[in-house]
Structure formats: structure tokens, C-alpha cells
C-alpha positions, 0 to 999 in steps of 0.5 A: 855378063850381068849389069848391076843396074837394078832390073836390066838383067831381068828386062834382057831376059824378058826380051830374049824370051819374047815376053816384052814386045819391043825392037829386039835388036835395038834393045840388044844393042842397048844392053850391050852398050851398058855392059861395055860401059860397066866394064870401062867403069870398073877399069877406071876404078881399078886405075884409082879414079874416084869421086871421094871428097872428105867434105861431102863424106861428113856433111851435105854439099849445100850446108851453108854454115858448116861447109861453105861459111867455114871453108871460106872463113878458114881461107880468109883468116890471116891467122888460119892454120894455112899459114899463108898470112893474108894471101887468100884474103888479098886474092878474095878482096881483089876479086870482089874489088874492095881496096884500101884494106889493112891486111895486117890488122884484119880480123875474121869472125864467123856468126858474129851477131848472126852475120855469116862472115864479118871481116874488119881491119878496124876501119873497114867493115865487111859483112858477108851474107852467105846464101845457098838455098836458104831464104832471106830472113826478116830485116836480116840485112838491115839488122846487120848494118844496124849492129855494125853501125851501133858498135862503130861510131861514125863508120864511113859509108865508104868503109861499110860493105855488105857482100851478098854471096849466093848461087845466082841471086842479084840482091837481097830480097825486100823482106831482108832489106826491110825499109832499105833499098839498093841503088847501084853500088849502095844500100840506101835508107830512103835517099840516103846512102848508108853502106856499099853493096857488092853482089857476088856468086859462087859460079863466078867470083868464088870459083875464080878466087879459088882458082887463083888461090890454088895456083899460088899453093899448087906445090903445097900438097895439103892446101892444094888438095883442100882447095881442090876438094872445096872447088868440087863442092862449089861446082856441085852447088852450081851444077858444074861438077863432073865426076871422074867416074861417070854414073850409068844414069849420066851415061844414059842421059847423053843419048835421048834415044836411050832415055826413051828406052828407059821410059818404055822399060818402066811401062813393064814395071809390074811384070818385072816386079812379079818376075823378081818376086817369083824368083825370090820365092823359088830360090827360098823354097829350094834352100828351105827344102835343101837345108831342112829336108821338108816340103814347103807349102806356098800360099798367097793373098793380095796382101801376103805371101808365105811359105809354111814348113815343119808346122812351126815356121812360116816365112811371110812377105807383107807387101803394102806401102813397105815390104816386110819379111817376117819369120814366124816360129810358134806365131812369135814374129821376128821382123826382117825390116831391111836387106841383109842387115842384121840389126840384132839377133832377132832382126834382119832389115828390109825397109822402104819396100818398093825402093829396096825391092828392086835390089832383089834383081841382083842375084847376090842381094837375093842370095844374101837375104835368103842366106840370112833367113836360113841362118836365122832359122838354123840358129833358132831350131836347136 
């Protein structure tokens, strides 16, 4: 049974033919294990297991603003469409140990004066700076504090909080603090305290908070699922996510000996590419001869390979940085710049040469590409 992992079938054939000088039994066992893994993976998918996540389908999992700030903000908003009032906000503030907050008068703002998340009950002011991978900006924290102090006369030091949320950072950079410093639980200007400081991260406080929230709404299907899906995204950015369907790479990574074998296999990359290329041309020549009842003349140089037939047509592969397949009729070029993907009536697509060239190890991919070439020629020889 063929695997779908790029060139493994080609490698197996090379080993059995004796072309590749390796420990044959070891590699036979390796490919047998891969075959069994792919069978089990297929069964899991048939049983309905999947790694579908609506958030990562439409956005990148590490998107600070559109995924993380908005999801956290949606839960913290007491007027949000979750209709849980202050439930999620109460859990959040308890997790980060902020007390004496008036939940009934809470207001939440996204991107308020460039502050990622801003919570206030009129007395307390909570600035939440959210950092995934982005670097701190010049005097960022200082500017946010200045904004809130300017808009709220005589705000108490004990009622102004800067919550620094990141994956694993301990505090904002000096670049972000500008002339300010952090001493213990306070942000200070020289030696004067000006605000409370709270450092939290996604791996601990956010995941704990989400777990608490999910427990509370476990019987509300859509909220339970929303929190679950966002929890998975948080686990992705903190490298804790384990998919329900294990990938072949993850399977191989669990066994150091098999990782070593992949390294040995890659030493034969050029031989495999040559084998794949030869297979493509043999199958293409056969189909051209069979469909058009003409003899094919195959030629090659270091830059090009091509088949001439019927005097008017030439199928040419140019292999340099990228792989291009061109059908030439009367020397008018129709480019095929991607695998089996019809972009318009004159184009079939094959971009990113070396990457997509490995796809041609798959019999069904080669067949689809060749079928598209034959179909195009038939449509244009009437």
C-alpha cells in the first residue's frame, strides 16, 4: 500500500531494487511502520476525529489583535453576547489577583488610544498590554500610563494597573518603559510609585482562567466549544497543543532512530528527483503517443527537457529556481505554473518548483497533471 508522504514509495522501491545501499530490514520495518501509521490515521479520520478550529481557519493562530485581544476582550466584556454578565471578568481578575473592582460598572475598550485592552469601573483602571511575538514599542508603557492619568485626575496609584501579558516575558523592556522602572509590584518614576504592575502569561494565568470559565459553562454548548477552541489556540502559541490526529512528522519525531533514517534518506535526494522526473516523462510520452498516435522525440539540456511531436507542439520543462511546464503551439507559449490547478483557459499551475516537485512522487498527482496537459492539447487542436 502506498504512503502519501512524498517520496517514501520511491525510496522503498530503490531499496528493494538494491539501488540504495542501506540496512534493508531496518528500512523495510520503517516503511511497514509508516504504512500501519497511515492506516490508523485514516481510521481516526473516519471515526470523526479532526483538528478543525474555526479561529485558525480564518486567521493566524498568533495574531495578537484579531485573535487574542479580541477573544479575551469578548469574554471580559460584561455586556458581551455570551450573556454571562461579569462571570468571565470575575474569574479573570481573581486569577491575576486584582480585587475591589466594581463589576456592575465595568467597561471594556479594545485598542483604546492604542492600548490593547482597557478595563475600568470608573475608579479602577486596568491597562492590558498583549504581546505574542511582537516587540515592545518605544515608550509604549509610559505613554499608556500618561494617557490614563491625563484623562482621570488624581487617579490613585493603587487603582491604576498595568497588566503585561505575554508568552514568557518577565516584564516590559526598558525601551517600552522609557524613563520608568519596575520594582516589585509597582511601576516607578525614579523612586516614586505611579502604578501597580502585574505580569501574566498565556501558559499559566490565561490557560487557568479559560479552564475555570469552561467549567462554569460546560453545559452551554456554543460557549463551551468557543472556549475550547480558543484554549487550543493558546496551546498552539505556547507549544502545548497536541492534535487529535497525529501527523507523520510527529510520529517519526518520537523515535530518534527514525529521524536518523530520514537524514540518511535525504542524502539520496538527487537520485530520487531524477527517478521522479524520469517517471513523469515516461508517463507523459505514453499518454501523448496513446492519445494522438504520434511518435515523441524526447530531448534534454542542463536547463530544459522537452518532448516534440506533431511538429506544432512541444511540452517543455524548465528547471532552475522554479519548475515550469510550458506547452508550446506554433511557438506561442502557454505557461503551466502550478500543479493541476487551472487558473484560466490557458494556464495550469505549478509554482515553487522544488517544493511541488516532490508532489510528483504521488501517482495521482502526476496523473492529474498529465491529464490536464492532454486535455489542454485536445481542446486546442480542433
